[in-house]
C-alpha positions as CSV (number, residue, x, y, z in Angstrom):
1,X,32.1,-22.9,51.5
2,X,28.8,-24.4,50.6
3,X,27.2,-26.6,53.3
4,X,23.7,-27.7,52.3
5,X,21.6,-28.3,55.4
6,X,20.3,-31.6,54.2
7,X,23.7,-33.1,55.3
8,X,23.0,-32.0,58.9
9,X,20.2,-34.5,59.4
10,X,19.7,-38.2,59.2
11,X,17.1,-40.2,57.4
12,X,14.7,-39.6,60.3
13,X,14.9,-35.8,59.8
14,X,16.7,-35.2,63.1
15,X,20.0,-33.5,63.5
16,X,23.0,-35.8,63.4
17,X,24.9,-36.4,66.6
18,X,27.2,-33.6,67.9
19,X,30.2,-35.7,67.0
20,X,29.0,-36.3,63.4
21,X,28.2,-32.7,62.9
22,X,31.6,-31.6,64.4
23,X,33.3,-34.0,61.9
24,X,31.2,-32.6,59.0
25,X,32.0,-29.0,59.8
26,X,35.6,-29.6,60.6
27,X,36.0,-31.3,57.2
28,X,34.6,-28.2,55.6
29,X,37.2,-26.0,57.3
30,X,35.2,-24.7,60.3
31,X,37.5,-24.1,63.3
32,X,36.6,-23.1,66.9
33,X,39.3,-20.5,66.9
34,X,38.0,-18.6,63.8
35,X,34.7,-16.7,63.8
36,X,32.1,-18.2,61.6
37,X,29.2,-16.5,59.8
38,X,26.4,-18.2,58.0
39,X,24.2,-16.9,55.2
40,X,21.8,-18.0,52.5
41,X,19.3,-16.3,50.2
42,X,17.2,-14.8,53.0
43,X,18.4,-16.1,56.3
44,X,15.9,-18.9,56.8
45,X,18.1,-21.8,55.8
46,X,21.1,-20.2,57.5
47,X,19.3,-20.4,60.8
48,X,19.2,-24.2,60.5
49,X,22.9,-24.2,59.8
50,X,23.6,-22.1,62.9
51,X,21.6,-24.6,65.0
52,X,23.7,-27.5,63.6
53,X,26.9,-25.6,64.2
54,X,25.9,-24.9,67.8
55,X,25.1,-28.6,68.3
56,X,28.6,-29.4,67.0
57,X,30.1,-26.9,69.4
58,X,30.9,-24.1,67.0
59,X,29.5,-20.7,67.7
60,X,28.2,-19.0,64.6
61,X,26.6,-15.7,63.6
62,X,23.9,-15.0,61.1
63,X,24.6,-12.5,58.4
64,X,21.1,-11.0,58.6
65,X,20.9,-9.4,55.2
66,X,22.1,-12.7,53.7
67,X,22.9,-13.1,50.1
68,X,19.9,-11.0,49.0
69,X,21.5,-7.9,50.6
70,X,25.1,-8.8,49.6
71,X,24.2,-9.4,45.9
72,X,22.3,-6.1,45.6
73,X,25.5,-4.1,46.2
74,X,27.4,-3.8,43.0
75,X,30.7,-3.3,44.8
76,X,30.6,-6.8,46.5
77,X,32.3,-9.7,44.8
78,X,30.0,-12.7,43.8
79,X,31.5,-15.9,42.7
80,X,29.8,-19.2,41.8
81,X,30.7,-22.8,41.1
82,X,32.1,-25.8,43.0
83,X,35.6,-24.4,43.3
84,X,35.7,-20.7,42.3
85,X,39.0,-20.1,44.0
86,X,41.9,-22.3,43.1
87,X,43.4,-22.2,46.6
88,X,40.1,-23.0,48.3
89,X,39.7,-19.6,49.9
90,X,36.3,-17.8,49.8
91,X,32.8,-19.2,49.7
92,X,31.0,-20.9,46.8
93,X,27.4,-19.8,46.5
94,X,24.9,-22.6,46.5
95,X,21.3,-21.3,46.1
96,X,19.9,-24.5,47.5
97,X,21.8,-24.5,50.8
98,X,23.4,-22.3,53.4
99,X,26.9,-21.0,53.0
100,X,29.4,-20.9,55.8
101,X,32.1,-18.3,55.8
102,X,35.0,-18.5,58.2
103,X,37.0,-15.3,58.6
104,X,40.5,-15.5,59.9
105,X,40.5,-11.7,60.3
106,X,38.0,-12.1,63.1
107,X,35.1,-10.0,61.9
108,X,32.8,-12.9,60.9
109,X,31.6,-11.3,57.8
110,X,31.0,-13.4,54.7
């Protein structure tokens, strides 16, 4: 799912409270019992998202190659748009924000 980092901070530029961040990520489908990986274009924005997830109490891992590496492999699926999967599964790619991928299989790969 797309989770732009601007929603992690208040008007003062500081992270929201742990409770507010927990509510935000829970509403996006993040669960404590499912491994979470975060990625963006290069990994810089994703690092911010990982900090916010940690503040919220959700451990997360960075996909270090991020979307740059993923998209350079022709065998990897790439989808775009607000709701590319009718059942809500998968991740929508938002070039202006970090993407959070939860993986019920447990390998935390986007």
